[in-house]
C-alpha positions in Angstrom: -15.8 6.3 -24.4 -16.5 7.0 -20.8 -17.7 10.4 -19.7 -15.5 12.4 -17.3 -18.1 11.8 -14.5 -18.0 8.1 -15.1 -14.2 8.0 -14.9 -14.3 10.2 -11.8 -16.8 7.8 -10.1 -14.7 4.8 -11.1 -11.4 6.3 -9.9 -13.0 7.2 -6.5 -14.5 3.8 -6.1 -11.2 2.1 -7.1 -9.2 4.3 -4.7 -11.5 3.5 -1.8 -11.4 -0.2 -2.6 -7.6 -0.1 -3.0 -7.1 1.6 0.4 -9.6 -0.7 2.1 -7.8 -3.8 0.8 -5.3 -3.7 3.7 -8.1 -4.2 6.2 -10.0 -6.6 4.0 -7.0 -8.8 3.5 -6.5 -9.0 7.3 -10.1 -9.8 8.0 -10.1 -12.5 5.3 -6.6 -13.7 6.3 -5.9 -13.6 2.6 -2.9 -11.4 1.5 -3.8 -11.8 -2.2 -6.6 -9.3 -1.6 -4.0 -6.6 -1.6 -3.7 -6.9 -5.4 -7.4 -7.1 -6.2 -7.6 -3.5 -7.5 -4.3 -3.2 -9.4 -3.2 -4.0 -12.9 -1.0 -7.1 -13.4 2.0 -4.9 -14.2 1.4 -2.3 -11.4 4.5 -1.0 -9.7 4.7 0.4 -6.2 7.2 3.1 -5.2 7.9 4.2 -1.6 9.0 7.5 -0.2 10.9 8.9 1.6 14.1 7.3 0.3 14.8 6.0 3.8 12.0 3.5 3.6 13.7 1.6 0.8 17.0 1.8 2.8 15.1 0.3 5.8 13.8 -2.5 3.5 17.4 -3.1 2.4 17.1 -2.1 -1.2 17.9 0.9 -3.3 15.8 4.1 -3.2 13.6 4.3 -6.2 13.2 0.6 -6.6 9.8 -0.5 -7.9 8.1 -3.3 -6.1 5.9 -5.6 -8.2 2.6 -7.3 -7.1 4.2 -10.6 -6.1 6.8 -9.0 -3.8 4.2 -6.7 -2.2 1.9 -9.6 -1.6 4.7 -11.6 0.0 5.5 -8.7 2.3 1.8 -8.4 3.2 1.7 -12.1 4.0 4.7 -11.7 6.3 3.1 -8.7 8.0 0.0 -10.8 8.6 1.9 -13.4 10.6 2.2 -10.7 13.3 -1.0 -8.7 12.9 -3.4 -7.0 10.6 -4.8 -3.6 9.6 -8.0 -3.0 11.6 -8.8 0.6 10.5 -8.2 2.8 7.5 -9.5 6.4 7.5 -9.2 8.1 4.2 -8.9 11.9 4.0 -7.9 14.6 1.5 -9.1 12.6 -1.5 -8.4 14.5 -4.8 -9.1 13.1 -8.2 -7.8 14.3 -11.6 -9.8 12.6 -14.4 -7.6 14.1 -17.2 -4.4 12.5 -15.9 -6.2 9.5 -14.4 -4.7 10.1 -10.9 -5.9 10.3 -7.3 -4.2 11.4 -4.2 -5.2 10.8 -0.6 -4.0 10.6 3.0 -4.7 7.7 5.3 -4.6 7.0 9.0 -4.3 3.2 9.6 -4.3 1.0 12.7 -2.1 -2.1 12.6 -3.1 -4.4 15.4 -0.5 -6.9 16.4 -1.4 -10.3 17.8 0.0 -9.2 21.2 -2.6 -6.5 21.4 -0.4 -3.5 20.5 -1.9 -1.1 18.0 0.4 0.9 15.7 -1.1 4.0 14.1 0.5 4.9 10.8 -0.1 7.8 8.4 0.5 7.6 4.7 0.1 9.8 1.6 -0.8 8.2 -1.7 -0.6 9.1 -5.3 -2.3 6.5 -7.5 -2.4 6.3 -11.3 -5.2 4.4 -13.1 -5.9 2.5 -16.3 -8.1 4.2 -19.0 -11.5 3.6 -17.4 -10.3 4.1 -13.8 -11.1 0.5 -12.7 -7.6 -0.5 -11.8 -4.6 1.1 -10.2 -1.5 1.0 -12.5 1.1 2.8 -10.3 1.3 3.5 -6.6 3.5 6.1 -4.9 3.2 5.7 -1.2 4.8 8.3 1.2 5.2 6.4 4.4 5.3 7.3 8.1 8.9 6.2 8.5 8.6 5.9 12.3 5.5 3.7 12.0 7.1 1.5 9.2 10.3 1.1 11.3 8.2 -0.1 14.2 6.2 -2.5 12.0 9.5 -3.9 10.6 10.9 -4.4 14.1 7.7 -6.3 15.1 7.5 -8.5 11.9 11.1 -9.2 10.9 14.0 -10.9 12.7 17.4 -9.1 13.1 18.8 -11.6 10.5 16.1 -10.7 8.0 16.7 -7.0 8.5 20.4 -7.5 8.1 19.9 -9.4 4.8 17.3 -7.0 3.4 13.5 -7.4 3.5 12.9 -7.2 -0.3 14.6 -9.0 -3.1 15.5 -6.6 -5.9 13.0 -7.3 -8.8 
């Protein structure tokens, strides 16, 4: 059995790797990197509820790895994350959770840089090596701007995510 210190170290490392995956995926031009630090059955939840409405799906809907990777691939057709600053990292080894805030730059191919803020709550597997659940509280204005840059009016009308 891992010590509390070992689990804390693993959770911190996994959290930092998970949050860095956005920039790493863009640099490598490989959207699959976004899922490198998550369990196969990881689910992602987005707040506030208006985010899911913006995506054209029901608030509270869980997004699986395949759907998230597909969305990441679509985002990468227009730009990529070039900076992620992590702050307010808190780790709870007993519940296997971490929370953090991030400030991220999304640079579009036309040169525009969109700065977005997010808050994260991550749940982990037993040894802290993989994220098993993501709750992402999004900067709704930033996400709205991202969606407007990446998706056509037709895509926005039809919904950006298929219900899993």
